[in-house]
Wavefront OBJ file of the C-alpha trace (Angstrom):
o trace
v -25.667 15.788 53.903
v -28.614 18.120 54.220
v -30.766 18.887 51.202
v -30.043 22.618 51.505
v -26.263 22.047 51.440
v -26.497 19.653 48.470
v -28.569 22.170 46.492
v -26.002 24.879 47.197
v -23.151 22.633 46.037
v -25.010 21.727 42.831
v -25.686 25.397 42.138
v -22.039 26.269 42.750
v -20.903 23.548 40.337
v -23.243 24.904 37.675
v -22.106 28.451 38.336
v -18.404 27.596 38.082
v -18.418 25.392 35.004
v -14.820 25.728 33.818
v -15.493 23.739 30.653
v -17.207 26.837 29.238
v -14.274 29.154 29.945
v -11.959 30.402 27.238
v -8.266 29.798 27.815
v -6.043 32.821 28.178
v -2.285 33.112 28.642
v -0.948 33.442 32.157
v -0.249 37.165 32.661
v 2.417 36.330 35.243
v 4.352 33.817 33.115
v 7.021 36.386 32.268
v 7.630 36.997 35.970
v 8.122 33.381 36.990
v 11.241 32.672 38.964
v 13.766 29.920 38.435
v 15.388 28.161 41.367
v 19.183 28.399 41.192
v 22.101 27.585 43.440
v 24.811 30.210 43.551
v 27.927 30.517 45.669
v 28.423 34.002 47.098
v 31.046 35.512 49.380
v 30.240 35.531 53.078
v 30.786 39.308 53.137
v 28.340 39.777 50.236
v 25.622 37.770 51.979
v 26.233 39.633 55.251
v 25.897 42.971 53.426
v 22.576 42.023 51.818
v 21.263 40.570 55.098
v 22.022 43.848 56.918
v 20.439 45.854 54.121
v 17.416 43.547 54.045
v 16.921 43.931 57.804
v 17.026 47.714 57.396
v 14.347 47.732 54.681
v 12.298 44.856 56.138
v 12.413 42.270 53.390
v 14.095 38.869 52.830
v 17.681 39.184 51.657
v 17.081 36.815 48.716
v 14.382 39.165 47.407
v 16.731 42.112 47.809
v 19.487 40.346 45.854
v 16.936 39.494 43.139
v 15.759 43.110 42.938
v 19.333 44.355 42.699
v 20.246 41.876 39.962
v 17.031 42.641 38.055
v 17.853 46.356 38.200
v 21.353 45.642 36.854
v 19.901 43.520 34.032
v 17.278 46.119 33.076
v 19.943 48.825 32.944
v 22.297 46.430 31.126
v 25.049 47.211 33.611
v 28.362 45.418 33.284
v 30.726 44.794 36.179
v 33.991 46.695 36.241
v 36.757 44.140 36.688
v 40.314 45.185 37.435
v 42.693 42.219 37.255
v 45.723 44.158 38.437
v 47.316 42.812 41.651
l 1 2 3 4 5 6 7 8 9 10 11 12 13 14 15 16 17 18 19 20 21 22 23 24 25 26 27 28 29 30 31 32 33 34 35 36 37 38 39 40 41 42 43 44 45 46 47 48 49 50 51 52 53 54 55 56 57 58 59 60 61 62 63 64 65 66 67 68 69 70 71 72 73 74 75 76 77 78 79 80 81 82 83
């Protein structure tokens, strides 16, 4: 290793001494995602895939955005059990 490169690496180590840093909470911790397995109708998946193609984003992200919107608005599904 050349002397110039070694000096640069030593300087970088001194410059980025993480032991002197103060800890702070992760600002993105509230937005972390949890991996889940969910069974959905074929027609539902097909709908979100078509919609996702139209807007140019992955269908899983679109489903997540839709569900998040429902949760934020505290929407409840309308269920009609009549035959």
